[in-house]
Structure formats: structure tokens, C-alpha cells
C-alpha positions in Angstrom: 28.4 137.5 115.0 32.4 136.3 115.2 33.3 139.7 116.1 30.4 140.1 118.7 31.6 136.8 120.3 35.4 138.1 120.4 34.4 141.4 121.8 32.3 139.6 124.6 35.6 137.5 125.6 38.0 140.3 125.8 37.2 141.5 129.2 38.0 137.8 130.1 41.7 138.4 128.8 42.3 141.3 130.9 41.3 139.2 134.3 44.6 137.6 135.0 46.5 141.0 134.9 44.3 142.6 137.5 45.6 140.8 140.6 49.0 141.3 139.7 48.6 144.8 139.5 46.7 144.9 142.8 49.7 143.2 144.4 52.2 145.5 143.0 50.5 148.4 144.7 50.3 146.5 148.1 53.6 145.9 148.0 55.0 149.5 147.1 58.4 150.0 149.3 59.4 153.2 150.5 62.8 153.1 151.7 63.4 156.7 152.3 66.9 157.7 152.0 68.4 154.3 153.1 71.5 153.5 151.4 71.0 150.3 149.1 73.4 148.3 151.5 71.7 149.0 154.3 70.6 146.0 156.6 67.1 147.9 156.8 66.8 148.5 152.8 63.9 146.6 151.3 64.4 144.8 147.9 62.0 143.4 145.9 62.8 140.0 144.1 60.6 138.1 141.5 60.6 134.4 142.5 59.4 131.5 140.2 56.2 130.0 141.5 56.6 126.1 142.2 54.8 123.9 139.4 54.6 127.2 137.1 56.5 127.7 134.0 55.7 131.3 133.6 54.3 132.6 136.9 56.4 134.9 139.0 55.9 136.2 142.9 57.1 139.4 143.7 58.7 139.1 147.2 59.8 142.1 149.5 62.4 141.7 152.3 64.8 143.7 154.0 68.8 143.1 153.2 68.9 141.6 156.7 66.3 139.1 155.8 67.6 138.1 152.8 70.8 137.6 154.1 69.4 135.3 156.8 67.9 133.0 154.4 70.9 132.7 152.5 72.9 131.8 155.3 70.0 129.0 156.3 70.1 128.0 152.8 73.6 127.5 153.0 74.0 125.8 156.2 71.1 123.2 155.0 73.3 122.5 152.0 76.3 121.9 154.2 74.2 119.5 156.6 73.0 117.5 153.6 76.8 117.1 152.2 78.0 116.1 155.5 75.3 113.3 155.9 76.1 112.1 152.6 79.9 112.0 153.3 79.3 110.5 156.7 77.0 107.8 155.2 79.7 106.8 152.7 82.2 106.2 155.2 80.2 104.3 157.3 79.3 102.3 154.4 82.9 101.6 152.9 84.7 101.7 156.3 82.8 98.6 157.3 84.0 96.6 154.1 80.2 96.3 152.7 79.8 98.2 149.4 76.5 100.3 149.2 
């Protein structure tokens, strides 16, 4: 009886793997003869899924897009650091300690 129950549950264990396999087939990338440093060369990276410890999502972008995203993130980080620095100057410059 246990063997029958276990055998009936085995297909359910394979279900989470099916979408991942289908996703990989959908995101197959053909770069042809492009140099890996070329701006149009497409790279795929596995990025963590927010709220999940183990899940990763495969994201494919060109080198140009990855570089643009990196520059935007650096710009946002610089803006936050500048705002923090300016708020401290305002706070301490007026003689009031925040």
C-alpha cells in the first residue's frame, strides 16, 4: 500500500522542474560569431528571486544593457550618499544635533 502511494506521488515531484526546463528552452541565445566583449553579445545570468532563498531566475541581456543597468545602480547609490551627506551638513551646520 505504501509503495502504491509513493509511486502515485512521484509525478508531483517532477512538476516544479518542468517550468524551469521550458524557460531554458525559451531563452536559448544564439550569439553567432560575436566576440564576448561586443556590446550586442547576449549574456545570461542567474539572479536571486526576491523573497526566496533558493530560487533563481535566468535573465538574458546584451552587454550594453548590463552596463546601462550597472551605471544606473551606481548613479542611484551616489545620489543616496550625496543626500545623506547633505542632510548631515544641514543638521550639524545649524548647531542642532540630529
